[in-house]
C-alpha positions in Angstrom: -31.4 31.8 2.4 -34.6 29.8 3.4 -35.2 26.2 3.3 -36.3 26.1 -0.8 -33.9 28.5 -2.0 -31.0 25.9 -0.5 -33.0 23.3 -1.9 -33.0 24.9 -5.8 -28.9 25.8 -5.5 -28.6 22.3 -4.3 -30.4 20.6 -7.1 -28.8 23.6 -9.3 -25.5 22.0 -8.5 -26.7 18.3 -8.9 -26.5 18.7 -12.3 -23.2 20.4 -13.0 -20.7 18.2 -14.6 -17.8 19.4 -12.1 -19.8 18.9 -9.3 -21.2 15.5 -10.1 -18.0 13.7 -11.4 -15.2 15.9 -10.6 -15.8 16.0 -6.9 -16.0 12.3 -6.5 -12.7 12.3 -8.4 -10.5 14.3 -6.2 -11.6 12.9 -2.9 -10.6 9.7 -4.3 -7.7 10.9 -5.3 -7.3 12.5 -2.0 -8.3 9.6 0.0 -6.1 7.0 -1.8 -2.8 9.3 -1.5 -3.7 8.7 2.4 -4.6 5.2 2.0 -1.8 4.3 -0.6 0.7 6.1 2.2 -0.3 3.5 4.8 0.5 0.3 2.8 3.7 2.1 1.7 4.6 2.4 5.4 4.0 -1.3 6.2 6.8 -1.9 3.5 9.6 -0.1 5.1 8.4 -0.7 8.6 8.8 -4.6 8.1 11.7 -4.8 6.1 15.1 -5.9 7.3 18.2 -4.8 5.7 20.5 -6.9 7.2 18.6 -10.3 6.1 19.8 -10.2 2.6 23.8 -9.5 3.8 23.3 -12.5 6.1 21.8 -15.2 3.9 24.5 -14.1 1.0 27.7 -14.4 3.5 25.9 -17.6 4.3 25.6 -19.4 1.1 28.5 -18.4 0.2 28.8 -15.1 -2.2 31.8 -13.1 -1.9 31.5 -9.4 -1.0 33.9 -7.2 -2.6 35.9 -5.0 -0.8 35.6 -1.5 -0.8 38.7 -1.0 -2.7 37.9 -2.7 -5.8 34.0 -0.5 -6.1 36.4 2.4 -7.1 35.9 4.4 -10.7 39.5 4.1 -11.4 39.3 0.1 -11.1 36.6 -0.6 -13.2 38.2 1.6 -16.0 41.1 -0.2 -15.9 39.3 -3.4 -16.1 37.3 -2.3 -18.6 40.2 -0.6 -20.6 42.0 -4.1 -21.2 39.1 -5.2 -24.0 39.6 -4.4 -27.6 36.3 -2.4 -28.7 37.5 -1.6 -32.3 37.9 -5.0 -33.7 34.8 -7.1 -33.9 32.5 -9.0 -36.1 29.0 -9.3 -35.8 27.8 -12.8 -35.7 24.2 -14.1 -36.8 22.8 -17.1 -34.3 20.6 -19.4 -36.3 17.1 -18.8 -35.5 14.3 -21.6 -34.5 13.0 -21.0 -37.5 16.1 -21.7 -39.7 18.0 -24.2 -39.7 
């Protein structure tokens, strides 16, 4: 192929919509995923999981014990509520008196 045929080929390819719009879109998506990966790495790199627990204990929040967080214990605490006997009460709206 000589240079004249190559130029004609590239001019022909420039006019195609898939090359004109699809190729930049795909490159943007692929390069964007690599860029977003770098930003999300920063989030997890500088994240400190012990910071929350330390401040929660310092402020006086009580952490539940592990034996209190079982499914059976939660079921027993919810079982005491009577869900069959209830009444729907309408509250007053701001525009109503």
